[in-house]
C-alpha positions as CSV (number, residue, x, y, z in Angstrom):
1,K,144.1,-22.4,125.7
2,P,141.7,-21.4,128.5
3,D,140.2,-24.4,130.1
4,S,136.5,-24.9,130.7
5,W,136.7,-23.7,134.3
6,S,138.2,-20.4,133.3
7,I,135.5,-19.8,130.7
8,C,132.8,-20.5,133.2
9,K,134.3,-18.1,135.7
10,S,134.5,-15.4,133.0
11,L,130.9,-15.8,132.0
12,A,129.7,-15.8,135.6
13,H,131.7,-12.6,136.3
14,A,130.2,-10.9,133.2
15,A,126.7,-11.9,134.2
16,F,127.3,-10.5,137.7
17,L,128.5,-7.2,136.3
18,F,125.5,-7.0,133.9
19,S,123.1,-7.7,136.8
20,I,124.7,-4.9,138.9
21,F,124.5,-2.5,136.0
22,F,120.8,-3.4,135.3
23,I,119.9,-2.9,139.0
24,M,121.6,0.5,139.0
25,I,119.6,1.6,136.0
26,L,116.3,0.5,137.6
27,F,117.2,2.2,140.9
28,R,117.9,5.5,139.1
29,Q,114.7,5.4,137.1
30,S,112.6,4.7,140.2
31,H,114.0,7.8,141.9
32,L,113.5,10.2,139.0
33,P,110.8,12.8,139.6
34,K,107.5,11.7,138.1
35,P,105.7,14.2,135.8
36,R,102.7,15.8,137.5
37,R,99.3,15.0,136.1
38,S,97.2,18.0,135.5
39,K,93.9,17.8,137.4
40,K,91.0,18.6,135.3
41,Q,89.0,21.4,137.0
42,P,85.2,21.3,136.8
43,T,83.8,23.8,134.3
44,P,82.3,26.7,136.2
45,P,78.8,27.8,135.2
46,P,78.9,30.7,132.7
47,N,78.2,34.2,134.1
48,T,75.9,36.9,132.7
49,S,74.9,40.3,133.9
50,G,71.2,39.9,133.1
51,T,68.3,37.6,133.8
52,V,68.7,33.9,133.2
53,T,65.7,32.0,132.0
54,A,65.6,28.4,133.2
55,S,65.2,25.4,131.0
56,Y,63.7,22.1,132.1
57,D,66.3,19.7,133.6
58,P,65.1,16.0,133.4
59,D,67.7,15.0,136.0
60,F,66.1,17.3,138.6
61,G,62.6,17.2,137.2
62,T,62.4,21.0,137.5
63,P,63.3,24.2,135.7
64,K,67.0,25.0,136.2
65,C,69.3,28.0,135.6
66,S,72.7,26.7,134.7
67,A,74.2,30.1,134.1
68,I,74.7,32.7,136.8
69,G,73.1,36.2,136.5
70,N,71.5,38.8,138.6
71,S,68.3,36.8,138.6
72,C,66.9,33.4,137.6
73,T,63.3,32.9,136.3
74,S,61.3,29.9,135.5
75,G,59.7,31.7,132.5
76,A,56.7,29.9,131.2
77,L,57.8,26.4,132.4
78,L,55.4,26.5,135.4
79,V,52.3,27.9,133.8
80,G,49.3,25.6,134.3
81,T,48.2,22.9,136.8
82,L,48.7,19.2,137.1
83,S,45.0,18.5,137.6
84,D,44.0,19.7,134.1
85,S,47.3,18.7,132.5
86,T,48.2,22.2,131.5
87,E,51.5,22.5,133.4
88,P,54.6,21.3,131.5
89,N,56.5,18.5,133.2
90,A,54.3,18.6,136.3
91,P,54.7,18.5,139.2
92,N,58.1,20.3,138.8
93,S,59.4,19.3,142.3
94,L,62.7,17.8,143.4
95,D,61.2,15.1,145.6
96,A,57.9,13.2,146.0
97,C,55.8,16.3,146.6
98,T,53.1,16.7,144.0
99,D,50.2,19.0,143.1
100,G,46.6,18.6,144.1
101,V,44.2,16.5,142.0
102,Y,41.5,19.2,141.8
103,G,41.5,22.6,140.1
104,T,41.1,24.3,136.8
105,Y,43.8,26.7,135.5
106,Q,42.9,30.4,135.9
107,S,40.1,29.5,138.2
108,D,41.7,27.7,141.1
109,E,45.1,27.9,142.8
110,S,48.2,27.8,140.6
111,I,51.8,29.0,140.5
112,D,52.7,30.6,137.1
113,E,56.3,31.8,137.6
114,I,59.1,31.9,140.2
115,T,62.0,34.3,140.0
116,V,65.0,34.7,142.3
117,S,66.7,38.1,142.0
118,A,69.6,39.8,143.7
119,V,68.4,42.8,145.8
120,G,70.2,46.0,144.9
121,G,71.9,44.6,141.9
122,G,74.9,42.3,141.5
123,Q,74.8,38.6,140.7
124,L,73.4,35.6,142.6
125,Q,76.2,35.0,145.1
126,S,76.4,33.4,148.5
127,G,75.8,36.0,151.2
128,Q,73.8,38.2,148.8
129,R,70.3,39.3,149.8
130,V,67.8,38.0,147.3
131,E,64.1,38.2,146.7
132,V,61.9,35.3,145.6
133,E,58.9,36.4,143.6
134,A,56.0,34.0,143.0
135,K,53.3,34.9,140.4
136,V,50.2,33.0,141.4
137,F,46.5,32.7,140.7
138,A,44.3,32.8,143.8
139,W,40.9,31.3,144.1
140,L,37.9,33.7,144.6
141,S,39.0,36.5,147.0
142,G,42.3,34.8,147.8
143,S,41.6,34.9,151.5
144,S,41.8,31.1,151.8
145,D,45.2,30.8,150.0
146,T,48.7,31.0,151.3
147,A,52.2,30.6,149.7
148,D,54.9,29.0,151.8
149,F,58.5,29.6,150.8
150,F,61.3,27.1,151.3
151,I,64.9,27.0,150.3
152,A,67.6,24.4,150.0
153,S,71.4,25.1,149.7
154,D,72.0,21.8,147.8
155,A,69.5,21.1,145.0
156,A,70.9,17.6,144.5
157,N,70.1,16.7,148.1
158,P,67.5,19.2,149.2
159,V,67.0,19.8,152.9
160,W,64.2,22.4,153.0
161,T,64.3,25.4,155.3
162,Y,61.1,27.4,155.8
163,I,61.7,31.2,155.3
164,G,58.2,32.5,155.5
165,S,54.6,32.7,154.1
166,A,52.7,35.3,152.1
167,S,49.0,35.6,151.4
168,P,47.4,37.3,148.4
169,V,45.5,40.5,148.9
170,G,42.9,39.6,146.4
171,G,41.8,36.9,143.9
172,G,43.1,36.2,140.5
173,A,46.6,37.0,139.4
174,Q,48.8,38.1,142.3
175,T,52.5,38.5,143.0
176,L,53.9,37.3,146.4
177,T,57.5,37.9,147.5
178,M,59.9,36.8,150.2
179,Q,63.6,37.8,150.9
180,Y,66.5,35.9,152.5
181,D,70.3,35.7,152.3
182,L,71.8,33.1,150.0
183,P,73.7,30.4,151.9
184,A,76.8,28.7,150.7
185,G,76.2,26.3,147.8
186,E,76.9,26.3,144.1
187,L,73.5,24.9,143.0
188,Q,70.5,25.9,145.2
189,A,66.8,25.6,145.0
190,V,63.7,27.5,146.1
191,R,60.2,26.0,146.6
192,V,56.8,27.7,146.6
193,N,54.0,25.7,148.1
194,F,50.7,27.5,147.2
195,R,48.1,25.9,149.4
196,Y,44.4,26.2,150.1
197,L,43.8,26.5,153.9
198,G,45.8,24.3,156.3
199,G,49.2,25.2,157.8
200,V,52.9,25.0,157.1
201,N,54.4,21.5,156.9
202,L,57.9,21.9,158.2
203,Q,58.7,18.1,158.0
204,T,58.2,17.7,154.2
205,A,57.8,21.3,152.9
206,C,54.7,19.8,151.2
207,N,51.0,19.9,152.1
208,G,49.7,17.6,149.4
209,G,46.2,19.3,149.5
210,Y,43.6,18.6,146.9
211,W,43.9,22.2,145.5
212,D,47.6,22.9,146.2
213,D,50.3,23.7,143.6
214,V,53.9,23.2,144.5
215,D,56.9,24.2,142.3
216,D,60.7,24.2,142.6
217,L,63.3,26.3,140.8
218,V,67.0,25.3,140.7
219,F,69.6,28.0,140.1
220,S,73.4,28.4,140.1
221,V,75.2,30.6,142.7
222,L,78.6,32.2,142.8
223,P,80.8,31.4,145.8
224,G,80.8,34.1,148.5
225,A,83.4,36.9,148.4
226,P,86.7,36.1,150.2
227,G,86.3,36.7,153.9
228,A,82.6,37.1,153.6
229,I,80.6,35.9,156.6
230,M,77.8,33.5,155.7
231,N,74.8,34.1,157.9
232,E,72.9,30.9,158.7
233,V,69.3,30.9,157.4
234,M,67.1,30.5,160.4
235,P,63.6,29.0,160.0
236,A,60.9,31.7,160.1
237,H,58.0,32.0,162.5
238,V,55.2,29.6,161.5
239,P,51.7,31.2,161.2
240,P,48.7,29.4,162.6
241,P,46.7,27.2,160.3
242,T,43.8,28.6,158.3
243,E,40.5,27.0,159.1
244,V,37.7,26.4,156.7
245,D,34.4,28.3,156.9
246,C,31.9,25.7,155.6
247,Q,28.9,28.1,155.8
248,A,30.7,30.5,153.5
249,L,31.5,27.6,151.1
250,S,28.1,26.0,151.1
251,G,27.9,26.3,147.3
252,D,31.2,24.4,146.9
253,R,31.1,21.1,148.8
254,Y,34.5,20.0,147.5
255,R,36.1,22.9,149.3
256,C,34.5,22.2,152.6
């Protein structure tokens, strides 16, 4: 009969062989190729060949075109003024810029609609020439009013670039336009600051005048074509400030 010492040696040897076998299994498993995890790609904005009408986006606080088309328009979302509580979701700006505290809709300054359109057809795409159209209402003859146009390549973190100013040729309903080349950026923004007198504020893209109306429009943009050269948007020439003529405004002390 085997003695106790032999039994112990046999058990120890078996345990040793089992340990070696177990270690080899773990080593082999650790060196097997791991299955690749599929990375979830962000859903691109839908494309359309026509005009996209914006809807109000509470995260931005402005109208936003989520789909990409040949143009993006605010539709009726900017009609009215903050001062008489007729503009939906006023002030419709991406930052702290707000509208003036004075004014009556269809009598004083207001922005009614902003549209960004591809010039010559095509979709809104980085590198594409576009036109910004602002439908405004100018006070009296319109000679005291000016629309300043600003753009931002990243609507989520807007850094405003001034691209030019336009003045109405008369009072009442007017259409003012400005063109520029779309920079790189999937979600961009345009701002129109329709002001009474004063000058361009390059620091904040906001004048904050008593009669001013400021509105922003956020829109989706296709990436530029492969190999396309993106021209940097250079700030436009700043026109001199418009001064007030108090004698001509003697009947309206609030404007002087």
